[in-house]
Residue frames as a rotation matrix with the C-alpha (Angstrom) as fourth column:
MET 1
0.682 -0.249 0.687 23.86
0.707 0.466 -0.533 7.78
-0.187 0.849 0.494 -9.98
ARG 2
0.131 -0.816 -0.564 27.21
0.016 -0.567 0.824 9.26
-0.991 -0.116 -0.061 -11.15
ALA 3
0.835 -0.076 -0.546 28.25
-0.545 -0.259 -0.797 10.52
-0.081 0.963 -0.258 -14.54
VAL 4
0.359 -0.771 0.526 30.83
0.295 0.629 0.720 8.43
-0.886 -0.103 0.453 -16.17
HIS 5
0.206 -0.264 -0.942 33.15
-0.697 -0.716 0.048 9.11
-0.687 0.646 -0.331 -19.13
ALA 6
-0.752 -0.390 0.532 33.11
-0.001 0.807 0.590 5.73
-0.659 0.443 -0.607 -20.79
TYR 7
0.085 0.746 -0.660 31.29
-0.868 -0.269 -0.417 5.68
-0.489 0.609 0.625 -24.17
GLY 8
-0.918 -0.395 -0.033 30.36
-0.355 0.784 0.509 2.58
-0.175 0.479 -0.860 -26.02
ALA 9
-0.490 0.791 -0.366 27.43
-0.270 0.262 0.927 0.45
0.829 0.553 0.085 -27.28
ALA 10
-0.092 0.470 -0.878 26.68
0.719 0.642 0.268 -0.91
0.689 -0.606 -0.397 -23.73
THR 11
-0.926 -0.260 -0.274 26.88
0.377 -0.611 -0.696 2.44
0.014 -0.747 0.664 -21.98
ARG 12
-0.005 0.999 -0.053 23.57
1.000 0.006 0.022 3.66
0.022 -0.053 -0.998 -20.65
ARG 13
-0.746 -0.270 0.609 22.32
0.424 -0.898 0.121 7.12
0.514 0.348 0.784 -21.31
PHE 14
-0.579 0.578 -0.575 20.45
0.639 -0.115 -0.760 9.16
-0.506 -0.808 -0.303 -18.84
ASP 15
-0.731 0.571 0.373 17.07
0.112 -0.440 0.891 10.47
0.673 0.693 0.257 -20.06
LEU 16
-0.950 0.306 0.056 14.94
-0.155 -0.311 -0.938 12.05
-0.270 -0.900 0.343 -17.37
TRP 17
-0.203 0.903 -0.379 11.80
-0.959 -0.261 -0.109 11.92
-0.197 0.341 0.919 -19.57
ARG 18
-0.349 0.066 -0.935 12.13
-0.491 0.837 0.242 8.29
0.798 0.543 -0.260 -20.32
ILE 19
-0.990 -0.011 -0.140 11.49
0.113 0.535 -0.837 7.40
0.084 -0.845 -0.528 -16.55
PRO 20
-0.287 0.957 0.039 7.71
0.334 0.061 0.941 6.62
0.898 0.283 -0.337 -16.20
GLY 21
0.173 0.425 -0.889 5.54
0.983 -0.013 0.185 8.15
0.067 -0.905 -0.420 -13.51
ARG 22
0.882 0.320 0.347 5.20
0.243 -0.938 0.247 11.38
0.404 -0.134 -0.905 -11.82
LYS 23
0.096 -0.963 -0.253 8.63
0.889 0.197 -0.414 12.98
0.449 -0.185 0.874 -11.25
ARG 24
0.986 0.099 0.131 10.04
0.035 -0.906 0.422 15.59
0.160 -0.412 -0.897 -8.75
LEU 25
0.091 -0.995 -0.028 13.53
0.652 0.081 -0.754 16.93
0.753 0.051 0.656 -8.61
ALA 26
0.983 0.120 0.138 15.00
-0.017 -0.694 0.720 18.57
0.182 -0.710 -0.680 -5.64
MET 27
0.281 -0.937 0.208 18.40
-0.351 -0.302 -0.887 20.10
0.893 0.176 -0.413 -4.91
ASP 28
0.991 -0.025 -0.134 20.40
0.131 0.441 0.888 18.33
0.037 -0.897 0.440 -2.20
GLY 29
0.245 -0.925 -0.289 23.55
0.153 -0.258 0.954 20.28
-0.957 -0.278 0.078 -1.64
HIS 30
-0.467 -0.536 -0.704 25.57
-0.669 -0.307 0.677 19.88
-0.579 0.786 -0.215 -4.92
ASP 31
-0.985 0.027 0.173 23.50
0.111 0.859 0.499 16.83
-0.135 0.511 -0.849 -6.03
LEU 32
-0.378 0.915 -0.141 19.93
-0.865 -0.295 0.406 16.28
0.330 0.275 0.903 -7.19
THR 33
-0.789 0.301 0.536 17.33
-0.044 0.843 -0.536 13.94
-0.613 -0.446 -0.652 -5.76
ILE 34
-0.630 0.625 -0.461 14.69
-0.657 -0.111 0.746 12.62
0.415 0.773 0.480 -8.17
THR 35
-0.647 0.550 0.528 11.45
-0.162 0.577 -0.800 11.04
-0.745 -0.604 -0.284 -6.73
ALA 36
-0.688 0.448 -0.570 9.32
-0.580 0.133 0.804 9.18
0.436 0.884 0.169 -9.28
ASP 37
-0.301 0.674 0.675 5.89
-0.558 0.449 -0.698 7.68
-0.773 -0.587 0.241 -8.23
LEU 38
-0.703 0.076 -0.707 5.20
-0.563 0.547 0.619 4.57
0.434 0.834 -0.342 -10.35
SER 39
0.179 0.821 -0.542 1.78
0.007 0.550 0.835 3.16
0.984 -0.154 0.092 -9.31
ALA 40
0.957 0.275 -0.092 2.35
0.063 0.112 0.992 1.91
0.283 -0.955 0.090 -5.79
LEU 41
0.248 -0.952 -0.178 6.19
0.969 0.247 0.029 2.12
0.016 -0.180 0.984 -6.02
ARG 42
0.976 -0.201 -0.083 8.07
-0.192 -0.976 0.106 5.25
-0.103 -0.088 -0.991 -5.03
MET 43
0.489 -0.858 0.153 11.49
0.854 0.436 -0.283 5.40
0.176 0.270 0.947 -6.54
ARG 44
0.959 -0.237 -0.156 13.96
-0.166 -0.915 0.369 7.82
-0.230 -0.328 -0.916 -5.00
LEU 45
0.506 -0.838 0.206 17.41
0.847 0.438 -0.302 8.35
0.163 0.327 0.931 -6.59
SER 46
0.455 -0.580 -0.676 20.46
0.112 -0.716 0.689 10.52
-0.883 -0.389 -0.261 -5.83
LEU 47
0.774 -0.219 0.594 21.88
0.614 0.035 -0.788 12.10
0.152 0.975 0.162 -8.97
SER 48
-0.289 -0.897 -0.334 25.33
0.830 -0.408 0.380 13.71
-0.477 -0.167 0.863 -9.31
GLY 49
0.509 0.348 -0.788 25.19
0.037 -0.923 -0.384 17.38
-0.860 0.166 -0.482 -10.09
THR 50
-0.483 -0.718 -0.501 27.59
-0.543 -0.203 0.815 16.66
-0.687 0.665 -0.292 -12.97
LEU 51
-0.590 0.290 0.753 25.02
0.555 0.824 0.118 14.20
-0.587 0.487 -0.647 -14.68
GLU 52
-0.625 0.346 -0.699 23.52
-0.624 -0.759 0.183 15.76
-0.468 0.551 0.691 -17.85
ASP 53
0.459 0.864 0.206 20.61
-0.374 0.399 -0.837 14.71
-0.806 0.307 0.506 -19.97
GLY 54
0.954 -0.095 -0.284 21.91
-0.241 0.321 -0.916 12.14
0.178 0.942 0.283 -22.48
GLY 55
0.133 -0.952 0.277 25.05
-0.958 -0.195 -0.211 11.61
0.254 -0.237 -0.938 -20.52
ALA 56
0.008 -0.144 -0.990 26.44
-0.048 0.988 -0.144 8.27
0.999 0.049 0.001 -19.68
TYR 57
0.175 0.223 0.959 25.80
-0.914 -0.326 0.243 7.10
0.366 -0.919 0.147 -16.10
VAL 58
-0.478 -0.218 -0.851 26.49
0.147 0.935 -0.322 4.31
0.866 -0.279 -0.415 -13.58
GLY 59
0.543 0.722 0.428 24.37
-0.525 -0.106 0.845 3.31
0.655 -0.684 0.321 -10.68
ALA 60
-0.640 -0.729 -0.241 25.61
-0.232 0.482 -0.845 2.23
0.732 -0.485 -0.478 -7.31
VAL 61
0.465 0.861 -0.209 23.83
-0.122 0.295 0.948 0.28
0.877 -0.415 0.242 -4.59
PRO 62
0.130 -0.536 0.834 24.78
-0.980 -0.195 0.028 -0.06
0.148 -0.821 -0.551 -0.98
LEU 63
-0.298 -0.368 -0.881 26.53
-0.196 0.927 -0.321 -3.32
0.934 0.077 -0.348 -0.02
THR 64
-0.179 0.343 0.922 24.45
-0.981 -0.138 -0.139 -4.44
0.080 -0.929 0.361 2.95
PRO 65
-0.881 -0.169 0.443 23.69
-0.264 0.951 -0.163 -7.90
-0.393 -0.261 -0.882 4.38
GLY 66
0.068 0.953 0.296 20.16
0.208 0.277 -0.938 -7.70
-0.976 0.126 -0.179 2.89
LEU 67
-0.422 -0.194 -0.885 21.32
-0.661 -0.602 0.447 -6.94
-0.620 0.774 0.126 -0.56
ARG 68
-0.993 0.040 0.111 20.12
0.095 0.832 0.547 -10.28
-0.070 0.553 -0.830 -1.97
SER 69
-0.293 0.956 -0.010 16.63
0.867 0.261 -0.424 -9.62
-0.402 -0.133 -0.906 -0.90
GLN 70
0.145 0.336 -0.931 16.75
0.004 -0.941 -0.339 -6.12
-0.989 0.045 -0.137 -2.27
LEU 71
-0.779 -0.594 0.201 17.85
0.191 0.080 0.978 -7.20
-0.597 0.801 0.051 -5.82
ASP 72
-0.367 0.696 0.617 14.41
0.929 0.302 0.212 -7.28
-0.039 0.652 -0.757 -7.27
GLY 73
0.645 0.473 -0.600 13.76
0.534 -0.841 -0.090 -3.76
-0.547 -0.262 -0.795 -6.18
TYR 74
-0.161 -0.827 -0.539 16.97
-0.156 -0.518 0.841 -2.62
-0.974 0.220 -0.046 -7.83
ARG 75
-0.799 -0.093 0.594 16.05
0.518 0.395 0.758 -4.36
-0.305 0.914 -0.268 -11.04
GLU 76
0.330 0.940 0.081 12.66
0.928 -0.308 -0.211 -2.72
-0.174 0.145 -0.974 -11.05
GLN 77
0.592 -0.095 -0.800 14.48
0.082 -0.981 0.178 0.72
-0.801 -0.171 -0.573 -10.67
ALA 78
-0.587 -0.809 0.025 16.88
0.031 0.008 0.999 -0.12
-0.809 0.588 0.021 -13.52
GLN 79
-0.460 0.540 0.705 14.01
0.881 0.378 0.286 -1.04
-0.112 0.752 -0.649 -15.74
ALA 80
0.615 0.731 -0.294 12.32
0.697 -0.679 -0.230 2.24
-0.368 -0.063 -0.928 -14.94
LEU 81
0.068 -0.670 -0.739 15.48
-0.135 -0.741 0.658 4.17
-0.989 0.055 -0.141 -15.74
GLU 82
-0.898 -0.353 0.263 15.34
0.177 0.256 0.950 2.47
-0.403 0.900 -0.167 -19.20
GLY 83
-0.670 0.675 -0.308 11.82
-0.739 -0.642 0.203 3.62
-0.061 0.363 0.930 -19.61
HIS 84
-0.665 0.473 -0.578 10.10
0.063 0.806 0.588 0.18
0.744 0.355 -0.566 -19.14
ALA 85
0.075 0.806 0.587 6.84
-0.768 -0.329 0.549 -0.02
0.636 -0.492 0.595 -17.42
LEU 86
-0.742 -0.386 0.549 6.82
-0.669 0.480 -0.567 -1.88
-0.045 -0.788 -0.614 -14.10
GLN 87
-0.457 0.590 -0.666 5.08
0.076 0.772 0.631 -5.17
0.886 0.238 -0.398 -13.78
ILE 88
-0.150 0.475 0.867 2.34
-0.922 -0.384 0.051 -4.66
0.357 -0.792 0.496 -11.02
SER 89
-0.984 -0.127 -0.126 2.29
-0.069 0.919 -0.389 -7.67
0.166 -0.374 -0.913 -8.77
HIS 90
-0.421 0.858 -0.295 -1.00
0.327 0.447 0.833 -9.41
0.846 0.254 -0.468 -8.20
VAL 91
-0.554 0.200 0.808 -3.10
-0.712 -0.617 -0.335 -7.66
0.431 -0.761 0.484 -5.73
ARG 92
-0.948 0.225 -0.226 -4.47
0.307 0.834 -0.459 -10.01
0.085 -0.504 -0.859 -3.14
SER 93
-0.244 0.929 0.277 -8.38
0.025 -0.279 0.960 -10.01
0.969 0.241 0.045 -3.18
ALA 94
-0.614 0.191 0.765 -10.10
-0.782 -0.279 -0.558 -9.02
0.107 -0.941 0.321 0.17
THR 95
-0.787 0.409 -0.463 -11.82
0.420 0.904 0.085 -11.93
0.453 -0.127 -0.883 1.87
ARG 96
0.225 0.949 0.219 -15.20
0.186 -0.263 0.947 -11.61
0.956 -0.173 -0.236 3.38
SER 97
0.575 -0.060 -0.816 -13.66
0.816 0.103 0.568 -11.91
0.050 -0.993 0.108 7.01
ALA 98
-0.607 -0.794 -0.043 -11.22
0.793 -0.608 0.038 -9.06
-0.056 -0.011 0.998 6.15
LEU 99
-0.507 0.500 0.702 -14.09
0.135 -0.759 0.637 -6.87
0.851 0.418 0.318 5.20
LEU 100
0.554 0.747 -0.368 -15.89
0.393 0.155 0.906 -7.85
0.734 -0.647 -0.207 8.48
HIS 101
0.009 -0.668 -0.745 -12.79
0.995 -0.068 0.073 -7.04
-0.099 -0.741 0.664 10.49
LEU 102
-0.813 -0.398 0.426 -12.49
0.463 -0.884 0.057 -3.68
0.354 0.243 0.903 8.84
ARG 103
-0.087 0.804 0.588 -16.20
-0.066 -0.594 0.802 -2.74
0.994 0.031 0.104 9.42
ALA 104
0.548 0.230 -0.804 -16.01
0.698 0.404 0.592 -4.05
0.461 -0.885 0.061 12.98
LEU 105
-0.308 -0.829 -0.466 -12.92
0.941 -0.338 -0.021 -1.90
-0.140 -0.445 0.884 13.73
GLN 106
-0.745 0.165 0.646 -14.65
0.165 -0.893 0.418 1.15
0.646 0.419 0.638 12.03
ALA 107
0.276 0.954 0.117 -17.79
0.143 -0.161 0.977 0.70
0.951 -0.253 -0.181 14.08
LEU 108
0.337 -0.351 -0.874 -15.64
0.926 0.289 0.241 0.43
0.168 -0.890 0.423 17.26
ASP 109
-0.703 -0.700 0.126 -13.89
0.705 -0.709 -0.012 3.59
0.098 0.081 0.992 16.49
ALA 110
-0.424 0.659 0.622 -17.21
-0.036 -0.698 0.715 5.43
0.905 0.281 0.320 15.91
SER 111
0.500 0.668 -0.551 -18.73
0.454 0.340 0.824 3.97
0.737 -0.662 -0.134 19.07
ILE 112
0.012 -0.621 -0.784 -15.81
1.000 -0.010 0.024 5.05
-0.023 -0.784 0.620 21.15
ALA 113
-0.881 -0.318 0.351 -16.09
0.388 -0.910 0.147 8.51
0.273 0.266 0.925 19.55
GLY 114
-0.679 0.693 -0.241 -19.68
-0.067 -0.386 -0.920 8.77
-0.731 -0.609 0.308 20.89
ALA 115
-0.734 0.479 -0.481 -21.56
-0.623 -0.193 0.758 7.92
0.270 0.856 0.440 17.61
SER 116
0.029 0.748 0.663 -25.05
-0.740 0.462 -0.489 6.27
-0.672 -0.476 0.567 17.94
HIS 117
-0.303 -0.076 0.950 -25.73
0.287 0.943 0.167 2.90
-0.909 0.323 -0.264 16.37
ARG 118
0.676 0.653 0.341 -27.74
0.504 -0.072 -0.860 4.59
-0.537 0.754 -0.379 13.63
ASP 119
0.694 -0.522 -0.495 -24.85
-0.608 -0.794 -0.015 6.98
-0.385 0.312 -0.869 12.88
ILE 120
-0.324 -0.835 0.445 -22.50
-0.483 0.550 0.681 4.06
-0.813 0.005 -0.582 12.59
ALA 121
-0.023 0.405 0.914 -24.87
0.608 0.731 -0.309 2.26
-0.794 0.549 -0.263 10.16
GLN 122
0.941 0.298 -0.162 -25.09
0.078 -0.655 -0.751 5.41
-0.330 0.694 -0.640 8.04
ALA 123
0.341 -0.882 -0.324 -21.34
-0.787 -0.457 0.414 5.61
-0.513 0.113 -0.851 7.96
LEU 124
-0.514 -0.561 0.649 -20.81
-0.249 0.822 0.513 2.01
-0.821 0.102 -0.562 7.10
PHE 125
-0.456 0.435 0.776 -23.74
0.716 0.698 0.030 1.25
-0.529 0.569 -0.630 4.80
GLY 126
-0.881 0.051 0.470 -24.88
0.329 -0.647 0.687 4.68
0.340 0.760 0.554 3.50
LEU 127
-0.836 0.548 -0.029 -27.68
-0.406 -0.653 -0.639 6.97
-0.369 -0.522 0.769 4.20
GLU 128
-0.198 0.757 -0.623 -30.15
-0.885 0.135 0.445 5.43
0.421 0.640 0.643 1.66
ALA 129
-0.366 0.031 -0.930 -29.74
0.108 0.994 -0.010 1.90
0.925 -0.104 -0.367 3.28
VAL 130
-0.952 0.084 -0.294 -30.40
0.282 -0.124 -0.951 3.37
-0.117 -0.989 0.094 6.76
VAL 131
-0.619 0.768 -0.165 -33.53
-0.754 -0.640 -0.146 5.11
-0.218 0.034 0.975 5.49
LEU 132
-0.020 0.606 -0.796 -34.89
-0.769 0.499 0.400 1.94
0.639 0.620 0.455 3.89
ARG 133
0.157 0.022 -0.987 -33.73
0.055 0.998 0.031 -0.67
0.986 -0.059 0.155 6.29
TRP 134
-0.890 -0.421 0.173 -33.36
-0.101 -0.189 -0.977 0.82
0.444 -0.887 0.126 9.73
HIS 135
0.293 0.951 -0.093 -36.05
-0.174 0.149 0.973 -0.57
0.940 -0.269 0.209 12.09
GLU 136
0.500 -0.009 0.866 -36.41
-0.859 -0.134 0.495 -1.14
0.112 -0.991 -0.075 15.85
ASP 137
0.210 -0.362 0.908 -35.49
-0.305 0.858 0.413 -4.83
-0.929 -0.364 0.069 15.48
GLY 138
0.903 0.135 -0.408 -34.26
-0.421 0.083 -0.904 -4.71
-0.088 0.987 0.131 11.79
GLU 139
0.822 -0.554 0.135 -31.39
0.570 0.806 -0.162 -6.60
-0.020 0.210 0.978 10.23
LEU 140
0.279 -0.694 0.663 -29.27
0.248 -0.615 -0.748 -3.45
0.928 0.373 0.001 9.70
ARG 141
0.540 0.077 0.838 -29.55
-0.731 -0.451 0.512 -2.71
0.417 -0.889 -0.187 13.42
ALA 142
0.916 -0.122 0.382 -28.58
-0.119 0.828 0.549 -6.24
-0.383 -0.548 0.744 14.36
GLN 143
0.610 -0.763 0.212 -25.52
0.610 0.281 -0.741 -6.00
0.506 0.582 0.637 11.97
VAL 144
0.239 -0.510 0.826 -24.24
-0.369 -0.835 -0.409 -2.98
0.898 -0.207 -0.387 13.71
ARG 145
0.661 0.029 0.750 -24.62
-0.744 0.158 0.649 -4.76
-0.099 -0.987 0.126 17.18
HIS 146
0.935 -0.312 0.167 -22.87
0.318 0.948 -0.011 -7.75
-0.155 0.063 0.986 15.77
LEU 147
0.457 -0.805 0.378 -19.94
0.351 -0.227 -0.908 -5.64
0.817 0.548 0.179 14.35
LEU 148
0.234 -0.305 0.923 -19.56
-0.714 -0.699 -0.051 -3.91
0.660 -0.647 -0.381 17.70
ARG 149
0.850 0.022 0.526 -19.50
-0.407 0.662 0.630 -7.19
-0.334 -0.749 0.572 19.66
ARG 150
0.819 -0.557 0.140 -17.01
0.542 0.669 -0.509 -8.58
0.190 0.492 0.850 17.22
ALA 151
0.249 -0.745 0.619 -14.76
0.103 -0.615 -0.782 -5.62
0.963 0.258 -0.076 17.55
GLU 152
0.505 -0.058 0.861 -14.95
-0.835 -0.286 0.471 -5.68
0.219 -0.956 -0.193 21.38
SER 153
0.901 -0.255 0.350 -13.83
0.111 0.917 0.383 -9.29
-0.419 -0.307 0.855 21.31
PHE 154
0.512 -0.785 0.349 -10.86
0.504 -0.054 -0.862 -8.17
0.695 0.617 0.368 19.17
MET 155
0.259 -0.375 0.890 -10.15
-0.463 -0.857 -0.226 -5.49
0.848 -0.353 -0.395 21.66
ASN 156
0.565 0.109 0.817 -10.33
-0.807 0.280 0.521 -8.05
-0.172 -0.954 0.246 24.59
GLY 157
-0.203 -0.751 0.628 -7.65
-0.497 0.632 0.595 -10.34
-0.843 -0.191 -0.502 23.24
GLY 158
0.603 0.485 0.634 -9.24
0.221 0.661 -0.717 -11.66
-0.766 0.572 0.292 19.97
TYR 159
0.789 -0.406 -0.461 -6.79
-0.614 -0.553 -0.563 -9.77
-0.026 0.727 -0.686 17.90
LEU 160
-0.108 -0.862 0.495 -4.17
-0.716 0.413 0.563 -12.45
-0.690 -0.293 -0.662 18.88
SER 161
0.084 0.172 0.981 -5.80
0.456 0.869 -0.191 -14.98
-0.886 0.463 -0.006 16.59
LEU 162
0.963 0.265 -0.049 -5.87
0.071 -0.423 -0.903 -12.34
-0.260 0.866 -0.427 13.78
ALA 163
0.473 -0.876 -0.093 -2.19
-0.868 -0.482 0.123 -11.75
-0.152 0.023 -0.988 14.25
GLY 164
0.489 -0.156 -0.858 -1.55
-0.380 0.848 -0.370 -15.44
0.785 0.507 0.355 14.12
VAL 165
-0.469 -0.583 0.664 -0.31
-0.836 0.049 -0.547 -15.80
0.286 -0.811 -0.510 17.75
LEU 166
-0.275 0.475 0.836 -3.09
-0.473 0.690 -0.548 -18.18
-0.837 -0.546 0.035 18.57
ASP 167
-0.951 -0.113 -0.287 -3.58
-0.302 0.537 0.788 -21.10
0.065 0.836 -0.545 16.25
PRO 168
-0.003 0.963 0.270 -7.49
-0.912 0.108 -0.397 -21.59
-0.411 -0.247 0.877 15.90
ALA 169
-0.422 -0.092 0.902 -8.46
-0.051 0.996 0.078 -25.20
-0.905 -0.013 -0.425 15.32
ALA 170
-0.058 0.348 0.936 -10.48
0.967 0.252 -0.034 -24.31
-0.248 0.903 -0.351 12.23
LYS 171
-0.943 -0.195 0.269 -10.74
0.287 -0.885 0.366 -21.31
0.167 0.422 0.891 10.02
PRO 172
-0.429 0.856 -0.287 -13.78
0.105 -0.268 -0.958 -19.21
-0.897 -0.441 0.025 10.80
PRO 173
0.097 0.433 0.896 -16.45
0.974 0.146 -0.176 -18.95
-0.207 0.889 -0.408 8.09
GLY 174
0.900 0.340 -0.272 -16.21
0.232 -0.903 -0.361 -15.98
-0.368 0.262 -0.892 5.85
ASP 175
0.073 -0.953 -0.293 -12.71
-0.170 -0.301 0.938 -16.39
-0.983 -0.019 -0.185 4.63
GLU 176
0.128 0.090 0.988 -13.78
0.882 0.445 -0.155 -17.09
-0.454 0.891 -0.022 1.02
PRO 177
-0.840 -0.542 0.028 -12.72
0.478 -0.715 0.509 -14.40
-0.256 0.441 0.860 -1.59
VAL 178
0.075 0.871 -0.486 -15.22
0.119 -0.492 -0.862 -11.65
-0.990 0.007 -0.140 -2.33
ARG 179
-0.282 -0.105 0.954 -16.10
0.928 0.221 0.299 -11.35
-0.243 0.970 0.035 -6.11
């Protein structure tokens, strides 16, 4: 953003403290760089060294072929500069199968690192669950074995269906949202 010398009713005034979120300023040669963390969004702006608090400013965006797809992001930054809180987009809920995929991959990582099945169960389900439910032929031990088999199938090409490269005939059970 650059300082401008036009004053009028429509002229924007720069106010660092109006920008929401955690802010950091850094010197970049003769200019300043401000980084503001606004929830999941990180906004990074280059400020002219001549821009003063309360001074009029103008913003510039790069004219690139992808400009149209970036307009929403620039609009959010402009709203943040005016002190408006950003609208957080709806977070997609995790599905049961996504949680199974996650646990399976965590179990595989632990197994490759040399962890025992009991250690894997403790990491995934907690010490209390292992103390209460770990038996020679118990359901917790069966779950760990199932997760490891599932992860090994991902490793041996099953990841292609997760990536959408292979089109399975039917959705596997467990894709309903977790409440």
